[in-house]
N, C-alpha and C positions, 0 to 999 in steps of 0.2 A: 741248317743242313750242312754247314761247313764244320768239319770235325777237327779237333786238335789231336795230333798224334801223340799219345802219351808214352809210346815206346821210343821215341826219338828224343834227343837232347834239345832239339829246337822247340820253341813255343810257336813256331809259325803255324798258321791255320791253312789247311789244305782243302781244296775243292774236290769232292769225290765225283766219280763218273756219273752216277745216276742224277746228281744235281746238275752237272754239265749237260746231260741229255735233256733234262727239262728246260734248261735255259735255251739250248739249241732248238728245241721243239717250239718254244715260244717265239723265238726269232724267226723261225721258218714260217709260222702262221702270220706274223707281222709282215714279212717280206711278200708272202703270197697274197696278202690283203692289200698292202700299200703300194707295192710295185711288182706285179706279177710277171713282168717282162714278156717272155715268149711262152705260149701254151705248149705243153709237151704231150699231155694226155687229156682227153676230154672224157666226160661221163659217157658210158659206164666203164670205159677201159681204165680209168684212174683207180677204180675199186680194186684192181689187182694189187695195189699198194697195201690194202688191208691184209691180204694174205701174206705178202712179203714182210710187212711190219710184225704181224703175228708170229711168223717163223723166226724173226729176229728175237722177239721176246721169249719165245720157247727155247731158243739156243741159250740165251742169257740165263734164264731160270734153271735150265738143266745144269749148266756149269755152276751156278750158284749152289744148287743142291749137292753137287759133287764136293764142293769145298766144305759145306756144312757136314756132310757124311764123313769126310776125311778129318774133320776137326781142326781145320786150319782157318786162319783169318781171312776175311773178305775185304778188310780195309787195306788199300794198296800202299799206304805209307807206313805200315807197321812191319815188324819182323815176321816172316812166314814161318809157320809151324811145321808144315809138311810140303813136300814136293808132289804135286798131283800131276800124273802123266798118263792116266788111263781115261777111258770114256772119250768125251769130246776133246780132251787135252792130248789125245793121240794125233789129232788132225790139225790142231791149232794151239799155239801156246797161249792164245788170248781169246778164248771163245766168248767171254763176257763182253769184252770190247767189240768183238766182231758182231755179236748179237745186237748190241746197242746201235752199232753203225747200220746194220741191216734194218733195224726198227726205224731209224731216222730216214733211211732210203725209202722205206715203204711209206712213211708219212709224206715225203717229198712227192712220190708218185700220186698219192691221194690228192695232194694240193694241185697237181697237174700243170705247174708252170716252172720255169727255169730258175728263177731267183732263189727259192728256198734251198736249192742244191748247195749254195754257199755254206749253209749251216752243217750239212752232212760232211762236206769236205773239211770244214773247220774242226768238227768233232773228231774226224779220223786223224787229221794232222796232230791235234792236241793229244789224242790217245797214243798215237804212234811215236811222237817225239818227246812227250813228257811222261805220261803214265808208264808206258811200256819200257822205255829206256831206264827209268828209275827202278822199276820192278825187276828188270833183268839184272841190273847191277846188284840189287839186294839179294836176288836169288843166287847169283854166282858167288857172292860173299858167304851166304849161309850154307849152300849145298855143294859148292865147289865143283869138282869134276862130274858129279852126278847131274848137276844142272847143265853144265857145258855139253855133256853128251846128249842130253835131251834137247838142248837148244840146236845142236848140229843136225839132229834127225827130224825135227818137227818145225814146220814153218811158223813164222810169227803170226800171220793172219790165216792163210789157207795154202 
């Protein structure tokens, strides 16, 4: 599931966000099982996390569909083909990462204890400091002022 970016000069292998999400989810379940720390939500209140996680997946899938319809790449380490600024991208420059973060937050609530929150925070930090920063640099290089104008008027997350 680790893809090599064929459009870059480097042969480094890159970890894509859906794989990182699965890794974070697995770590969350391990933390919840091995060291649950403090209960946050008990049954049936923890089931609200199912709705929140589902909403996160819906956001992610809707943004994915927008990229497919625009005919641009979904792979974060390759050269973007089009600048998508409509739909969900009017409200967030990164709705796919936002959706994955919300999905993980929903899973955390379902688990109902504090320790798995570390995986949600780790995913968000990696997305914000690695994926997004690299993508923003690439988008500015490719689309120039059009991207800078979009960036100035649309929040990174919400």
